[in-house]
DRENFIKOL-280044 format. One line per 5 residues: number of its first residue (from 1); their letters; for each residue x, y, z of N, C-alpha, C. Coordinates in pm, whole numbers. Each point is the difference from the previous one (the first is absolute). Example, Ala and Ser with C-alpha at 12.3 -4.5 7.8 and 13.67 -1.06 7.14 Angstrom:
1	as	1319:-569:780:-89:119:0:90:120:0 ~ -35:105:-72:82:119:6:-77:109:73
***
This chain:
1	mdkpr	1233:-18308:-7813:144:-1:-28:42:132:-67 ~ 122:42:32:53:119:-65:28:-29:-147 ~ -30:98:-84:29:-15:-142:151:-1:-21 ~ 48:-82:-93:145:2:-28:40:136:-56 ~ 117:46:40:47:130:-47:53:-10:-143
6	lrvlh	-23:106:-76:52:6:-137:152:4:5 ~ 63:-91:-72:147:-12:0:56:77:-120 ~ 86:97:28:54:87:-105:152:0:8 ~ 64:-25:-114:145:10:-8:34:125:-82 ~ 76:91:62:46:122:-67:142:-25:-51
11	vgnva	21:26:-129:128:-33:-64:67:126:-52 ~ 124:26:46:72:122:-36:-29:107:105 ~ 100:87:27:-23:95:110:68:134:-23 ~ -2:50:-122:55:133:-26:-77:103:82 ~ 75:88:67:-56:108:82:-90:-51:112
16	nnayl	20:-125:40:-78:-61:110:-149:-8:-30 ~ -38:6:-126:-143:-9:-32:-59:-134:42 ~ 72:-109:-25:-51:-131:40:-7:-11:152 ~ 106:44:67:0:-8:147:-116:78:59 ~ -22:121:-49:-107:84:56:-137:-57:-31
21	nakll	-20:-46:-123:-129:-60:-33:-27:-125:84 ~ 104:-83:16:-17:-122:80:-32:35:145 ~ 70:97:53:-24:44:137:-143:51:18 ~ -45:86:-93:-134:58:9:-107:-108:-16 ~ 18:-90:-96:-99:-105:-23:-3:-100:116
26	ssvgl	116:-28:57:5:-90:116:-75:59:119 ~ 4:134:11:-67:65:113:-151:-11:-7 ~ -53:-32:-118:-145:-18:-13:-37:-146:-24 ~ 93:-90:29:-35:-141:5:48:-88:-112 ~ 69:54:-101:52:-86:-106:129:-66:44
31	dcdvl	34:-110:-63:118:-80:33:106:26:-107 ~ 96:88:28:93:48:-102:144:-39:27 ~ 71:-31:-105:145:-15:1:58:90:-109 ~ 131:30:11:70:79:-101:121:-78:-48 ~ 12:-13:-132:117:-60:-62:80:114:-65
36	ayahy	102:47:70:80:116:-45:137:-50:-41 ~ 6:-65:-113:126:-62:-40:85:95:-83 ~ 130:-11:17:99:71:-83:-20:151:-1 ~ -53:55:107:-16:146:10:28:38:145 ~ 104:85:22:47:27:135:8:150:31
41	himgc	-53:83:-90:10:144:19:-59:41:134 ~ 55:106:59:-40:42:134:-150:29:8 ~ -59:51:-110:-143:29:1:-85:-123:-30 ~ 65:-116:-16:-72:-126:-17:20:-92:119 ~ 26:58:117:23:-76:123:-96:45:109
46	pewee	-51:-92:81:-89:39:110:63:98:97 ~ 133:-9:18:68:89:94:-22:146:-36 ~ -7:29:-129:-20:138:-45:-133:55:48 ~ -100:-87:5:-135:42:39:-21:-1:151 ~ 56:-98:68:-45:-30:135:98:34:111
51	sefta	128:1:-29:97:14:108:43:144:19 ~ 44:29:120:59:130:31:147:-23:27 ~ 86:67:-76:142:-26:19:82:119:-47 ~ 122:5:49:99:95:-49:116:-80:-56 ~ 67:56:-98:110:-70:-65:133:64:38
56	srpid	94:-81:43:131:51:41:90:27:-120 ~ -32:-60:-114:76:24:-123:-96:-15:-118 ~ 42:49:-118:-91:-4:-116:-51:-140:-30 ~ -125:-4:-42:-65:-126:-35:-10:-8:-151 ~ 32:-116:-54:-13:-23:-143:-148:-15:-33
61	esrpd	-55:95:-76:-143:-4:-32:-39:-128:-72 ~ 83:-46:-91:-38:-114:-83:8:-132:76 ~ 89:-7:101:16:-123:78:30:34:146 ~ -98:47:72:24:38:140:38:-121:85 ~ 102:21:82:45:-105:92:-70:22:134
66	wgdvd	-116:-61:18:-79:25:121:68:-58:124 ~ 90:-93:-18:73:-53:115:96:99:59 ~ 25:110:-73:94:103:44:-74:120:60 ~ -132:-13:18:-83:111:47:-78:-42:125 ~ -6:88:98:-81:-24:120:-145:31:-34
71	lhgfv	-82:-104:-6:-142:17:-37:-90:15:122 ~ 58:11:117:-75:22:123:-110:-104:19 ~ 35:-124:-27:-92:-109:31:-90:-44:-113 ~ 1:72:-112:-88:-42:-110:45:-133:-58 ~ -95:-89:-24:27:-131:-59:-91:-18:-121
76	rprwf	55:-45:-108:-79:-20:-122:-112:-102:22 ~ -117:23:-62:-105:-101:9:36:-122:-84 ~ -42:-118:48:35:-123:-70:-78:-18:-130 ~ -98:84:-24:-74:-11:-126:68:77:-114 ~ 113:64:31:74:75:-101:128:-76:-34
81	aqgpl	5:-58:-121:113:-83:-41:83:76:-103 ~ 120:42:38:88:76:-88:131:-75:-17 ~ 37:-22:-125:124:-72:-28:-3:-56:-140 ~ 96:-87:-35:-3:-65:-131:-131:-76:-20 ~ -46:-6:-124:-133:-56:-27:-20:-139:56
86	ldava	89:-93:-32:-23:-138:40:1:-16:151 ~ 84:74:70:4:-8:146:-126:60:61 ~ -47:112:-56:-123:62:51:-121:-88:-28 ~ -4:-61:-118:-111:-91:-34:0:-122:92 ~ 119:-55:25:8:-118:87:-46:33:141
91	ylear	36:119:50:-44:39:134:-152:15:5 ~ -58:71:-96:-145:21:3:-76:-131:-19 ~ 56:-91:-79:-62:-133:-15:-3:-72:134 ~ 111:4:72:4:-64:132:-94:70:97 ~ -6:131:-5:-89:77:88:-147:-34:-29
96	rtgsp	-35:-8:-128:-139:-26:-37:-44:-141:35 ~ 90:-95:-8:-36:-139:26:18:-38:147 ~ 49:94:81:23:-31:141:115:-95:22 ~ 95:-1:-92:114:-91:11:88:36:119 ~ 53:-101:70:93:28:111:131:62:-46
101	taglr	24:1:-132:123:61:-52:-15:150:-21 ~ -118:57:26:-23:142:-29:99:89:74 ~ 28:-32:127:94:81:77:140:-3:-59 ~ 44:-118:-41:132:-11:-63:4:72:-134 ~ -110:-12:-73:-8:68:-129:9:153:18
106	wtwle	-63:50:105:5:143:28:143:44:34 ~ 68:-78:82:138:31:38:90:0:-123 ~ -18:-100:-86:80:-9:-122:-29:119:-93 ~ -127:39:-11:-37:115:-83:66:127:51 ~ 1:19:132:65:117:58:150:0:-30
111	frrql	62:-118:9:143:-9:-30:28:32:-147 ~ -83:-53:-89:18:26:-142:-15:149:-30 ~ -92:66:68:-17:144:-20:123:76:50 ~ 57:-45:112:120:66:53:119:-14:-95 ~ 9:-114:-69:106:-16:-99:-8:107:-109
116	itsrr	-121:46:-25:-23:98:-106:14:143:49 ~ -30:25:128:-8:138:48:104:37:106 ~ 54:-95:73:86:32:113:139:46:-44 ~ 53:99:70:136:50:-30:105:-109:16 ~ -21:-89:93:104:-99:27:17:-99:-116
121	wqwlr	-98:-5:-92:10:-92:-114:30:73:-130 ~ 48:124:9:29:76:-122:107:-69:-85 ~ 99:-60:64:108:-66:-74:-54:-114:-86 ~ -97:-73:54:-57:-112:-76:-82:51:-118 ~ -76:108:23:-79:55:-109:90:52:-112
126	airar	115:58:36:93:50:-100:53:-113:-87 ~ 31:-112:61:48:-116:-75:-108:-52:-94 ~ -122:-12:51:-109:-52:-81:-31:93:-117 ~ 12:131:22:-27:96:-107:100:-14:-114 ~ 125:-34:35:101:-18:-104:-23:-130:-76
131	vappa	-43:-101:71:-21:-132:-62:-127:-3:-82 ~ -106:62:52:-131:-5:-65:-60:140:-3 ~ 34:81:-98:-57:136:-9:-151:-6:-18 ~ -73:104:41:-146:-1:-9:-48:-19:-142 ~ -105:-81:-16:-58:-24:-132:-89:118:-39
136	taaia	9:39:-127:-84:110:-50:-87:-45:-117 ~ 1:-130:-30:-72:-48:-118:-150:24:10 ~ -54:2:123:-145:15:16:-49:137:-43 ~ 88:101:11:-44:137:-31:62:53:-129 ~ 90:-77:-60:61:42:-125:-98:-19:-115
141	papaa	9:84:-106:-86:-21:-116:13:-142:-52 ~ -112:-63:-31:1:-139:-43:-111:-23:-101 ~ 28:-77:-105:-105:-27:-99:-114:-79:63 ~ -118:29:-44:-118:-66:57:-6:-145:-43 ~ -35:-84:95:-30:-141:-29:-145:-22:40
146	dpaad	-46:-124:-4:-135:-21:52:4:13:152 ~ -114:36:64:1:27:145:56:-114:83 ~ -30:-124:-37:50:-114:78:153:-6:-3 ~ 57:25:-118:147:-2:-13:61:117:77 ~ -64:118:-9:48:115:76:-1:-31:150
151	lerys	-108:-60:46:-13:-28:143:101:-104:46 ~ 25:-100:-83:99:-102:35:139:61:9 ~ 35:84:-95:132:62:2:14:95:118 ~ -103:79:26:3:95:112:13:-74:132 ~ -70:-112:15:7:-79:123:141:-51:24
156	rirgw	67:-42:-107:139:-49:14:92:114:42 ~ -17:116:-63:85:116:34:-19:40:146 ~ -125:-2:49:-29:39:138:30:-110:100 ~ 28:-121:-47:29:-110:91:-123:-49:75 ~ -116:7:-63:-125:-41:65:-16:-151:-3
161	nrsav	-37:-58:110:-46:-139:7:-153:6:-5 ~ -55:-11:-118:-143:26:-17:-87:-102:71 ~ 47:-123:12:-81:-101:69:-10:30:149 ~ 112:44:61:-3:35:143:-87:123:23 ~ 10:99:-90:-82:120:13:-147:-34:-16
166	trlfr	-33:-83:-99:-140:-38:-22:-56:-72:120 ~ 77:-90:58:-47:-74:117:-32:94:115 ~ 87:100:22:-26:97:108:-121:86:-34 ~ -7:52:-120:-108:91:-36:-137:-66:14 ~ -7:-129:-23:-128:-70:8:-49:-16:143
171	rydvi	81:35:95:-43:-6:141:-75:127:42 ~ -13:95:-92:-69:126:30:-125:13:-86 ~ -91:82:47:-123:27:-75:20:108:-106 ~ 92:94:28:26:111:-91:150:28:0 ~ 55:26:-119:137:47:-13:-7:148:-38
176	hayga	65:84:82:-1:145:-20:142:38:-37 ~ 25:20:-131:137:19:-50:23:145:-40 ~ 120:50:31:32:142:-12:104:24:-109 ~ -9:117:-67:100:36:-98:4:-98:-116 ~ 118:-59:-24:15:-100:-106:-26:-142:49
181	epvla	-32:-17:129:-17:-135:55:-124:-74:-49 ~ -102:67:-59:-108:-79:-61:52:-103:-101 ~ 119:25:-56:59:-98:-92:23:-132:73 ~ 42:6:126:22:-122:77:-132:-73:26 ~ -106:77:30:-131:-62:19:-49:-65:-129
186	maagv	22:68:-111:-38:-57:-130:81:-126:-29 ~ 129:2:32:85:-117:-22:-46:-118:84 ~ -53:28:120:-48:-107:87:-135:-56:-47 ~ -68:75:-86:-127:-48:-54:-113:-1:101 ~ 4:91:97:-103:1:105:-96:118:-21
191	hpyla	-121:-21:41:-103:106:0:-86:-21:124 ~ -57:110:55:13:137:-48:131:64:46 ~ 51:89:-85:110:85:45:-29:144:-37 ~ 42:88:92:-15:144:-20:135:58:-39 ~ 1:93:-92:121:70:-41:-7:143:52
196	fehgt	99:39:80:3:130:67:112:82:-60 ~ -36:108:-72:105:82:-61:32:120:90 ~ 128:33:11:40:121:70:99:76:-87 ~ -50:40:-117:83:62:-101:43:-97:-108 ~ -30:-128:21:45:-107:-89:-46:19:-144
201	lrslp	-121:51:-19:-60:1:-132:46:115:-89 ~ 74:96:55:35:117:-80:81:-37:-124 ~ 98:-88:17:85:-31:-116:33:-148:-12 ~ 12:-72:110:49:-139:-4:-79:-89:-96 ~ -133:0:2:-74:-93:-88:15:31:-149
206	fensl	58:115:-33:14:39:-139:143:-15:-50 ~ 88:-55:87:138:-23:-40:12:-128:-81 ~ 90:1:-96:24:-119:-82:104:-88:68 ~ -39:-57:113:87:-89:77:-85:-113:55 ~ 65:-104:47:-74:-110:62:-88:50:112
211	egrlt	59:78:91:-75:48:115:-113:92:-42 ~ 26:84:-99:-104:92:-46:-120:-75:-58 ~ 26:-92:-92:-110:-73:-64:-77:-85:102 ~ 73:-66:89:-67:-87:97:-77:79:105 ~ 50:119:35:-74:85:93:-133:42:-62
216	alayq	4:39:-127:-124:37:-69:-99:-116:1 ~ 48:-120:-32:-87:-116:-6:-54:-36:138 ~ 84:10:103:-43:-34:137:-109:94:49 ~ 12:129:-32:-104:95:40:-128:-22:-80 ~ 13:-34:-126:-118:-27:-82:-72:-127:46
221	sadmv	75:-94:57:-58:-128:42:-47:0:144 ~ 28:108:74:-35:6:143:-151:4:18 ~ -45:-55:114:-142:4:32:-44:140:40 ~ 94:82:47:-26:140:28:133:73:5 ~ 2:122:-51:118:86:6:-32:118:91
226	iitna	91:28:93:-13:116:88:100:105:-46 ~ -50:118:-35:84:111:-44:10:100:114 ~ 122:31:41:19:93:112:46:138:-48 ~ 40:10:-127:39:127:-59:-105:35:-105 ~ -80:103:28:-116:29:-83:37:24:-147
231	dnrva	121:54:-25:38:25:-139:15:-127:-81 ~ 12:-114:67:19:-125:-71:-129:-59:-55 ~ -110:74:17:-121:-41:-70:24:2:-151 ~ 82:95:-46:33:7:-143:66:-129:-45 ~ 98:-48:80:68:-125:-33:-95:-119:7
236	aerlr	-90:1:99:-96:-109:15:-90:-11:-123 ~ -43:115:-50:-84:-1:-120:81:-41:-123 ~ 124:44:-5:86:-37:-112:24:-151:-3 ~ 13:-61:119:18:-145:10:-131:-76:-13 ~ -111:75:-4:-134:-60:-7:-24:-97:116
241	lpryr	35:44:118:-23:-83:118:-150:-18:20 ~ -45:-122:13:-145:-22:12:-57:36:136 ~ 83:-4:104:-50:23:136:105:79:79 ~ -32:123:35:91:76:86:-77:99:84 ~ 58:35:114:-58:96:93:111:90:53
246	fvphp	-36:123:35:95:91:64:-12:-11:151 ~ 112:-27:67:7:-4:146:129:69:42 ~ -4:101:87:125:69:40:97:-95:72 ~ 124:41:5:101:-74:74:-43:-21:145 ~ 36:-114:60:-22:-14:144:93:93:77
251	vnetp	-45:50:114:80:91:81:-3:-50:144 ~ 118:-12:58:13:-41:140:-14:124:87 ~ -122:47:20:-18:132:57:-91:0:122 ~ 41:77:98:-86:34:114:2:152:10 ~ -109:62:38:-4:147:5:108:56:94
256	aaerr	60:109:-42:100:66:84:-70:67:119 ~ 71:7:112:-57:62:120:-27:148:-28 ~ -120:45:30:-41:136:-33:90:104:68 ~ 40:-26:123:84:96:72:135:16:-70 ~ 61:-111:-44:129:8:-67:-13:71:-134
261	vdelr	-112:-23:-68:-23:67:-128:-9:151:20 ~ -75:42:100:-15:144:27:134:62:36 ~ 80:-70:81:131:53:38:91:13:-122 ~ -2:-101:-85:85:4:-119:-44:111:-95 ~ -130:16:-18:-50:104:-89:45:139:50
266	rdlrs	-14:24:131:42:129:55:150:22:-18 ~ 78:-105:26:145:10:-12:42:31:-143 ~ -60:-72:-96:36:22:-139:-41:138:-49 ~ -119:43:35:-45:132:-43:90:111:56 ~ 42:-20:124:89:99:61:138:-3:-66
271	rlaad	55:-119:-16:134:-13:-53:8:46:-146 ~ -106:-27:-77:0:32:-142:-66:133:-33 ~ -54:69:104:-73:126:-21:-106:-18:-107 ~ -80:-106:15:-98:-36:-101:-134:-31:66 ~ -107:23:-76:-133:-38:47:-63:-105:-91
276	fivfh	75:-45:-101:-46:-107:-88:121:-86:-34 ~ -5:-129:36:118:-86:-14:-37:-124:-81 ~ 86:-33:-97:-17:-119:-84:102:-105:42 ~ -43:-125:13:90:-110:35:11:-94:-119 ~ 123:-24:-45:26:-89:-114:88:-116:47
281	psrhh	-59:-114:38:78:-109:60:69:-92:-101 ~ -26:14:-128:52:-94:-99:153:4:-8 ~ 59:-113:-35:143:0:-29:23:82:-126 ~ 126:43:-19:35:85:-113:56:-84:-113 ~ -73:-1:-110:51:-65:-122:-68:65:-118
286	wepar	74:83:-71:-51:62:-122:116:21:-96 ~ -30:-18:-127:103:9:-103:-69:15:-135 ~ 71:48:-101:-63:20:-132:-62:-126:-57 ~ 59:-117:29:-51:-125:-58:-136:-39:58 ~ -34:50:120:-128:-32:66:-23:-150:6
291	nphle	94:-73:61:-13:-145:15:-130:-32:74 ~ -93:-71:-61:-131:-21:64:6:-84:126 ~ 108:-77:19:13:-81:121:47:81:121 ~ 72:112:-26:62:74:109:-45:145:11 ~ -50:56:-108:-28:143:-9:-101:47:104
296	kgndr	33:112:68:-91:63:96:-41:141:-42 ~ 70:59:-97:-39:132:-47:14:110:102 ~ 98:-12:90:17:103:104:28:137:-59 ~ 70:3:-115:32:129:-61:-127:74:-43 ~ -99:-74:-43:-125:63:-42:-71:63:120
301	liegl	6:-71:113:-59:57:122:74:128:40 ~ 133:-5:-5:79:118:38:-33:118:-91 ~ -9:-25:-131:-34:107:-94:-138:57:33 ~ -95:-89:33:-133:47:35:-2:79:129 ~ 77:-45:99:8:73:126:61:139:-20
306	arffr	98:8:-90:62:130:-26:-105:100:-49 ~ -87:-44:-88:-107:87:-50:-98:34:111 ~ -33:-101:81:-96:21:108:53:97:105 ~ 127:-16:35:58:84:106:11:147:-42 ~ 3:25:-130:6:139:-44:-128:75:35
311	vrpra	-113:-71:2:-128:65:32:-44:-31:143 ~ 75:-88:69:-33:-36:138:128:1:80 ~ 55:119:29:136:10:58:14:-62:138 ~ -108:-14:77:13:-60:134:-25:-150:-3 ~ 28:-62:-114:-9:-145:-12:141:-60:7
316	aavfv	8:-126:38:129:-70:8:-23:-146:-36 ~ 110:-71:-21:-8:-142:-32:111:-76:69 ~ -23:-125:26:98:-87:65:11:-127:-83 ~ 124:-37:-33:27:-122:-75:81:-95:88 ~ -13:-129:-26:82:-101:66:126:-22:-82
321	kwgat	115:3:65:127:-22:-70:24:-149:-19 ~ -45:-48:-114:6:-144:-26:-12:-24:-149 ~ 92:-69:-60:-11:-33:-141:124:34:-79 ~ -4:-35:-129:118:10:-85:28:143:-46 ~ -101:87:-1:19:134:-56:-21:110:104
326	vqasr	35:-28:124:-14:101:105:80:126:-34 ~ 123:-18:-45:84:116:-29:-57:82:-115 ~ -56:-67:-99:-62:72:-111:-123:77:48 ~ -74:-58:92:-115:70:57:45:121:81 ~ 109:-16:76:56:112:75:34:115:-94
331	allae	66:-33:-111:43:103:-94:-121:70:-61 ~ -103:-75:-34:-119:60:-59:-74:86:100 ~ -6:-46:126:-62:81:105:77:130:19 ~ 132:-9:1:82:120:18:-19:97:-116 ~ -13:-54:-121:-16:84:-118:-133:75:2
336	hlsyl	-106:-70:40:-133:60:-9:-47:66:130 ~ 38:-61:114:-64:39:125:94:51:107 ~ 129:-30:-17:97:26:107:-34:-79:125 ~ -76:-111:-14:-28:-89:113:92:-122:-10 ~ 52:-42:112:84:-119:4:-52:-96:107
341	fahdh	54:-121:-1:-27:-94:108:86:47:118 ~ -58:74:90:82:76:94:24:-68:133 ~ -74:-106:28:10:-55:135:18:-151:-6 ~ 94:-48:77:19:-145:15:-45:-42:139 ~ -63:-118:5:-25:-56:132:133:-27:68
346	errel	11:33:127:123:-34:72:11:-151:16 ~ -114:-66:18:1:-146:13:-59:-59:-127 ~ 72:-90:-61:-48:-61:-123:-99:-111:34 ~ -115:7:-65:-107:-92:35:-38:-87:-118 ~ -44:-121:31:-50:-93:-99:-125:-69:55
351	grraq	-69:-67:-92:-109:-87:44:-120:73:52 ~ -63:-58:101:-130:48:45:5:144:48 ~ 104:40:69:9:138:50:1:99:-117 ~ 75:-34:-106:2:88:-116:-138:8:-63 ~ -72:-111:-4:-135:2:-58:-94:83:85
356	ermre	13:-9:132:-84:84:86:27:147:-27 ~ 129:34:-17:35:139:-27:-59:45:-134 ~ 2:-89:-99:-57:34:-130:-150:26:12 ~ -69:-81:81:-143:21:18:-28:134:67 ~ 85:36:96:-17:130:65:19:113:-101
361	fssaq	99:-13:-86:22:101:-102:-120:8:-94 ~ -50:-117:-42:-113:1:-92:-121:66:64 ~ -25:-29:125:-113:58:69:17:150:20 ~ 124:43:19:26:142:20:9:76:-132 ~ -17:-69:-111:14:60:-132:136:68:-13
366	aaatf	102:-75:42:133:54:-9:80:-63:-113 ~ 111:42:-69:115:-57:-69:77:96:-80 ~ 279:126:-150:118:42:-51:93:44:107 ~ -44:40:124:102:49:90:26:-96:115 ~ -78:-102:17:22:-94:111:45:-133:-55
371	darla	105:-52:51:54:-126:-48:-32:-109:100 ~ -101:-83:-32:-36:-111:88:81:-122:-38 ~ 127:13:2:90:-103:-52:-35:-137:55 ~ -37:-89:-90:-44:-132:45:121:-82:39 ~ 53:38:110:113:-61:66:106:-48:-94
376	slper	84:-78:44:124:-35:-65:-14:-51:-142 ~ -105:30:-73:-15:-49:-135:100:66:-94 ~ 64:-79:-85:79:63:-106:-92:81:-89 ~ 50:110:-54:-89:86:-78:-8:-49:-144 ~ -78:-106:-18:-29:-47:-133:-140:-57:-1
381	ap	-58:-7:-117:-140:-39:-10:-19:-147:32 ~ -118:-35:59:-29:-142:25:-34:-70:-130
***
């Protein structure tokens, strides 16, 4: 008989980390689902990774309306449940138990997601926002109580049905929770659970808030912590985490075609009159406050390139025009280098095609004068 497959539920999906891990693990035989509740950012959707599409008008990064985009046949996998928590939990429960209601639950989940993201329901969201403004109690400074009281209050603020979540979680062999979601695994009282940080540990566990204290406790109680940002080893030691390992972010990557890479390298070297090219694909976000959740330090790279280019005049750099401080980066480049984002794609691209282009750039060692504008995205940070 075939051995039963390890059942893994991935919870939370910032930057598609859960989706990519589930996809990769499923490809080697594990049985994975993703619970991506209350998070709709464009980089937390399968369409961003898998589909090839062009956008006829700007897409809202925080709540992309995929019904308004031609995805050229791409269909979401049924193991990826995105929507309000209780609806997503109910769907996965039906899916796991083989219930005949699973199809209806999926349809309802899709409808609930459209209420949150679709342009046609903007009027309803505006009314709801006036009636029930977003709660901030979970992240506001709060006096410490005992952990059980903190967890009970946090669960009420988040609207968690802990019994329904616990019932679903117990249908899996492992819970793989991302960011602050280990708190949900801890609230469900299930083990083993893995806590996966993607910048989470830099400041959140040290905040004097419900979410901060509970995040620290959830990571300390995890059966294993995965650190994807090497600098967060400092935070791990400060939290005295008993079990942690460093594992890089998952990447949805296939090697770029060698011929296209060679063509791009020749084109860039000719256009930039350079024999050494640096590619900087990160979004632009830098400021004096150095917010640890958003900071990319692009200004430091630009300052360093300015020094490097003085001794290596036939070098060039290419940046992607994306993020909250693009204009500030332009000004700094102009001040130090006289290099600007000089070229726009005639066709705005998103999704898989843009990722393929990024891989070609990375392979060609390309990136300040070429603007690989990631299609109709508004210029603000994710």
